N, C-alpha and C positions, 0 to 999 in steps of 0.2 A: 634638534628634537624641540616638538611642542611642548608649550608650558605645563599643559595638564597632563600630558604622558611624562614629562620630567618629574612633577611633582608627585606621581603615582608611582614611578620607579624608585625614587628616594623614599618613599614610605615603606615600600617592599625592602629596600636595603636596610632600613632602620628595624623592621619585623625580622630580617635574617639575621642581624646583630645581636638584638634582643634574644633570639631564639637560643643561642649559645647560654644565656642565663637560666632560660627556661629548662633546657637540657640539664643544667646542674640540678635545678630543683627536681626534675622527674626521676634523676638516678640516686638522689639521695638514700632513698629507703628500697629501691628496687634494682635489680640488675640492669645493667645498661643496655645490653642486648635484648632483654625482656620488654624494656620500656620501649626502646626502638620498634620493636616487634608491633606492640600496640600502636604506636605512632603510624606504622603503614597500614595496619588492618583497619583503622579508622579512617584513614586518609583515602583507602580504595573502596570503603562503604559508606554511603550506597553510591558513589559518583559511578562505579564500573558499570552499573545497571542502566546508566543513561547515555553512555558514551561507547560507541561502536568500536570494535577492535580495530587496531591500525592495519593497514596492508603490508605487512612485514612478516618475515619468517619467525616462529615461535621461538628459536634459539635466540634470537636477538632480544625479545622480551625477557626469555628467562635469565640471559648472562647479564641483561641490564639490572633486573630486580637483586640479583645477587650482588654485583658491583655497587650498586647505588644504595641498597638497603643494609648489606652487610659490610662490604668495603668500605664505604664513605660513612654513613652515619652510624653505623654499629660500632666502628673503631673511633670515631669522632666522639661518642658519646662515652665509651669505655676509657679514653685519654683524660676525660674529666676525672673520674673515678679513680685513675691510675695517678693522679696529682697535678695535672695540668689546671691552671686557673682557666675559667670559661674565656675570659678574652685573651689570653695566651693561645688556647686553642684555636680561636677563630683567625689569628695573625700565622700560625704556624701552617693552617689548611691553606692559606694562600699561597704557599709554595708551589700548589699545584700549576700555577703558572709558568714557573721555572721547568718543572719536570715536563709540562707540555711542551714548552719551547724546545727542550733536549731531545724529546721524542720526535718532534717535529723535523729536527735537523738530521737526527740519526737514522730514523725509520723512513720518513717521509722525503728526505733530501730536500728539506725546505732551506732557505737562504735566511741566516741569522744577520740583520744589520748590525753595524757598530754600536748604535744606539740599545738595541738589545742585549748586545753582549755586556756592555757597561752597566746596565739595569740589572742583568743577572749576577754580575760581580758583586756589585753593592747589595743587593738583596742576600745573596749568600754570606757576605761578611758581616752584614747587620744581624743574621740570623743567628750566626756563631757567636756574636755578642750577647744578643737577646738570651740565648741558651746558657751561655757561661755566666752571665750576671745574675743568676736566679736569686731570688730572696725566699725561695721555698715554694715558688710558684711554677717551677718547673722540673720534672723527674725523667729519667731515661727511660722508663717503661711509657709515661705518657707521650714523649717524644716519639718513640718508635710507632706508637698506636696510630698517632696524628699523621706521620710520613705514609703509613699504609695508606690511610685514607687520602692524603694527597695524592698518591699513586694511583689509587682507584678512581680517583676525579678524572685523571687524564686518560684511564681506560674506559671509562664510562663516556667520554668524547670520542674515542675511537670507535667504540660499538654503535653509537648513534650515528657516526658518520658511516660505517660500514652498512647499516640497515637501510640508508637512504630515504628514511622516512621524511615526508612532508607534513605530516600530524603530530607536533610535537607534544601537544597536551594530552592526546590518546595515548600515545606512546607511553608517556611518563605515568599515565594512570594504570595503564594494563602492565607495564613493568614492574611496578609497585605490587602487584598481585603477588609475585614471586618473592617477596622479600619477607615477610612475616613468619612462614613456616622454617625457613633455613635459619633464622635469627634464634627462634625457639630451640631447634635442634642443636645449635652450635652451643646454646647455654646450658643446655640438658647434658650433653658430651662433656663440658668441662666441668659441671657441679652435680651432675645427677638430677634426677626427679625433683629431689627436695628444694630445688631451686625454684620451680613452679609454686610449691605451696609457701615458700617463704615470700614470694612476690604477692600472692593474694592475703597473706596476713599482714605484710607490712605497706600494703597499698593504702594510700591516704588521699585526702582533697588536693594537697599540693600535688601528688603525682597525677591525679586525674587532670587538674588545670593545666600540668605542664605537657602533657600527652595531648590533650585537646589542642592546645596553641600550636603544637608542633604539626599535628595533623592536617588542620585547617588553615589559619592565617598564613603558616609559614610553607607548607606544601602544597595545598590546593589554590588558595588565593595568591601567594606569592610566585609559584610557578607558571599558573595563567597568566599573570601580568608579564613575568620575565619573558616567557615564549611569546606573548603577543608583542612585546618591545622588541624582539629578534626578528619578529616578522616584518614591523614597521621600518627598522633601522638597521643600519649596517652594524656588524658586530663591533668594528673599530668605534663605533659611537657609544654602543651599550657597554661593552666590556669595562672601560674604566669606572663605570659606577659602582661595580663590586667592590672597589678599593674603600668604599665607605662601609661596608660591612664589618671588618675588624673595629674601624673606630668607634661605632655603635656598641659593638661586643665588649670592649674596653670601658666605654662609659657605663654601660648597664651593669658590667661585672663589679665597678668599683662602686655604684649607688645601692645595688642589691646584695652584694656580698663583701663589701669593701677591700675588693681586690687591689693591692697595691703595688706598683711597678717601681723598681729602682730607678734613679736617674738615668743610668746606662742603658736600661730597657725602654724608657721612654724615648731616648734618642735613637736607639736601634730600631725600635718600631716603627719610627718616623722615616729612617733611611730605609726601611725595608719597604715600606709601602711607596716610597719615591722610586726605588729599584723597580718594583712591579709595575708601578705606572709608565716607566720607560719602555717596559717590554711590551705592554699593551697599547702603548700611545700609537694611534694611526700615524702613518707616514705624511709628511708634508706634502703640498702641492709640488713643491721644488724638486722633492725626491721621487714623487710619481712622474713628473716629467723626465727626470734623469733617467729612471727606469725604462720609460717608454722610447727616449732617445737611443738607449743601449740596445734594447731590443730591435729597434728599426735598424740600426747600424749592422747588428748582427744577421738580420734578414737580408739587408743590402749585401753584405759580403759573401753570404750563402749563394746567392744568385751569380 
């Protein structure tokens, strides 16, 4: 990866990590579903008026908006008000890598290498330690919500693959169009119309700054750079960069909110990221040659 592209990608990882602290700021006085709805409403406007609709069926855009808006970021934001620290929320959201691997093996019949299996077992063990060693920064409700978000992340990938889109940024912008209204309807269904008036009354400058940060640097700029990186470089090269997001989230949570981790949680977080790294790590040249030799041998036998 070229130096400038790498530095830009790292900057985006820092923004995405810091974003979890900004989410916490935004949901302090306003219900997380409504704050998330405002985030996507701003992200879509005015960008959607300057970007042509991607050539995919509407069902993919609608389902993407529901899963990306409500399933991932609605639940991730809610998990913080449900008791997770912003840093822990970011770490647990990374379990989408494990869930994606399981879906790939069971649904798409992909082969999991020994390294990936070891990485998954290490990450799951570390995850259990991380949750059980709570210092008050982990709650059952928060874990359930962030696990829904992690599962939704995998589902989002399935939707994007099924759409066969080649216009990643346009797909993201037009898909987000279908996020705000379902988020607002969900909040009203849970708490009644008074939740809207409560949001208006309690909205302050901190909420405004947090929502603007989530809408523009995090969503529009961040996903533009990320999609650009995915187009220029192999996924195996780009994917490991996302491991920096929880690190930046833990650091920003410590400095902004004095979020503390127990010694066991610090070790568990490190082992968790190592496990995730083993899963996303690209195969070595030796492994690639071995696979090619096996395929050539199978083809020869078939003849």
